[in-house]
C-alpha positions, -999 to 999 in steps of 0.1 A, spaced: -287 457 -165 -304 421 -163 -330 413 -189 -348 386 -185 -362 370 -218 -385 335 -222 -414 323 -206 -429 299 -239 -410 274 -256 -393 285 -287 -390 322 -284 -353 316 -295 -341 320 -259 -304 307 -274 -306 325 -302 -306 361 -281 -277 347 -263 -255 338 -290 -262 371 -315 -257 393 -285 -224 374 -277 -207 375 -313 -218 409 -319 -219 431 -288 -195 421 -265 -160 412 -256 -161 387 -226 -188 364 -224 -197 340 -201 -227 317 -208 -236 290 -181 -259 259 -178 -270 237 -151 -253 206 -166 -223 206 -189 -241 179 -211 -265 210 -222 -237 231 -235 -238 213 -266 -268 226 -281 -251 263 -275 -219 249 -294 -240 237 -322 -258 272 -325 -229 290 -323 -210 274 -352 -242 278 -371 -243 314 -370 -204 318 -372 -203 297 -398 -171 276 -387 -157 266 -352 -125 277 -357 -111 289 -326 -134 268 -303 -117 247 -276 -136 218 -266 -111 211 -240 -114 249 -220 -147 252 -231 -134 287 -247 -145 299 -280 -123 329 -293 -129 350 -325 -131 381 -342 -161 401 -338 -180 414 -372 -155 450 -363 -130 429 -359 -129 433 -322 -115 401 -304 -143 381 -284 -139 352 -262 -167 331 -250 -164 310 -222 -193 281 -214 -200 268 -189 -220 248 -162 -222 242 -124 -243 212 -111 -233 203 -80 -235 229 -46 -202 252 -48 -193 243 -83 -197 280 -95 -167 288 -73 -143 275 -99 -154 305 -120 -146 330 -95 -126 361 -104 -133 358 -138 -145 391 -154 -174 391 -181 -192 420 -198 -218 396 -209 -230 371 -184 -259 344 -198 -278 323 -176 -296 297 -202 -325 283 -187 -326 303 -149 -348 288 -138 -329 248 -136 -299 270 -117 -298 277 -80 -307 317 -74 -269 317 -50 -249 305 -79 -261 332 -106 -259 358 -79 -224 348 -69 -214 345 -106 -228 384 -111 -199 394 -91 -180 392 -118 -198 415 -143 -171 440 -148 -150 453 -177 -124 481 -179 -130 489 -218 -141 523 -224 -176 525 -239 -182 485 -236 -219 479 -219 -222 453 -190 -253 430 -192 -268 399 -175 -294 375 -198 -314 351 -176 -335 331 -202 -359 304 -189 -394 288 -194 -416 286 -161 -405 269 -132 -416 232 -130 -402 231 -93 -405 250 -62 -365 258 -66 -373 270 -96 -394 300 -83 -370 318 -73 -369 336 -110 -404 346 -103 -395 367 -74 -365 379 -90 -390 397 -119 -419 399 -99 -431 431 -112 -433 413 -148 -441 375 -134 -462 378 -104 -499 387 -108 -501 399 -71 -474 424 -72 -484 456 -61 -471 473 -90 -471 455 -118 -446 465 -152 -453 462 -184 -429 438 -207 -398 454 -215 -403 481 -187 -376 492 -170 -373 488 -128 -342 498 -105 -335 474 -77 -312 481 -44 -299 456 -23 -304 464 13 -300 442 41 -298 413 16 -332 417 3 -336 432 -32 -358 467 -28 -375 485 -60 -360 520 -58 -375 551 -78 -346 556 -107 -310 547 -114 -298 580 -91 -271 568 -66 -281 570 -26 -265 565 5 -273 545 34 -249 545 63 -215 547 52 -223 530 19 -235 547 -18 -257 525 -29 -259 522 -70 -293 505 -81 -292 483 -111 -317 480 -137 -340 449 -147 -368 441 -173 -385 408 -187 -394 405 -219 -418 376 -227 -414 354 -260 -435 324 -275 -429 303 -304 -454 327 -324 -421 353 -324 -399 331 -340 -405 329 -378 -380 299 -383 -397 279 -362 -434 287 -367 -441 268 -400 -420 238 -385 -449 223 -368 -433 228 -337 -462 244 -322 -487 218 -329 -463 197 -308 -463 218 -276 -501 223 -283 -500 183 -277 -484 183 -246 -505 176 -213 -512 201 -185 -501 217 -171 -466 217 -195 -488 225 -221 -498 259 -208 -458 264 -193 -446 259 -226 -473 270 -251 -482 302 -232 -457 309 -206 -476 308 -177 -456 314 -145 -482 302 -122 -492 264 -135 -483 231 -121 -453 243 -101 -450 206 -77 -433 207 -45 -403 178 -47 -417 143 -34 -394 145 -2 -402 181 9 -412 181 44 -435 209 46 -460 217 16 -450 250 0 -486 262 0 -485 258 41 -454 282 45 -468 309 17 -498 306 44 -476 312 70 -463 341 52 -492 356 46 -503 355 84 -474 365 96 -478 406 111 -450 426 129 -449 425 166 -456 454 188 -427 472 198 -423 466 241 -430 500 253 
């Protein structure tokens, strides 16, 4: 299962990751784009657990016992440079959290998802991507990935929390009708489920009465619409060094038609 969660700021994205890590999983990987951003997650883990016992700052690994005495290992990592995600290659996790996924490279996220696995009987495997609306073109891949929920032009929009099924065929994600396996050539394809759950500061009673909403309301546009309302279509800007504007590329894609086959 791949779960997208977020949209507006203040909806409790980090708390979702921490809660799942300490109550429902055994081997956890929590990732941010930059290592300096992991400090807040470590602090929140300490708040929830009640201490820092088992935390190894050098290895960025937290070892603890779950509420039911099951051992848990939580690894925190980052991959700021291209190909740096490969240092985590081969490390299995039954929970992968990509916190602020819209700041990450799609190729890195997909690469690390290749090691979502477990040998523990009955242990669920899950990917959680938390994010606010992307502020750069590079982050727009999350809108494509969760298109039924986030893309207003999608021909078959999905409701919040609705489960859809996807399979990767010839390198492209294709939505299918169900999770039933099917055969393509010599391969048996097993679809993977996805869903997206939107959140806003009004969903978080711990922040709602602190004045944080007023802070979000005071932001300039388009940041206000992005962080207050979770608007995924507000204010995405091209990189100043980009040679071909994204709008030109999208217009060219819209004009494209398949070529007639030669007789």
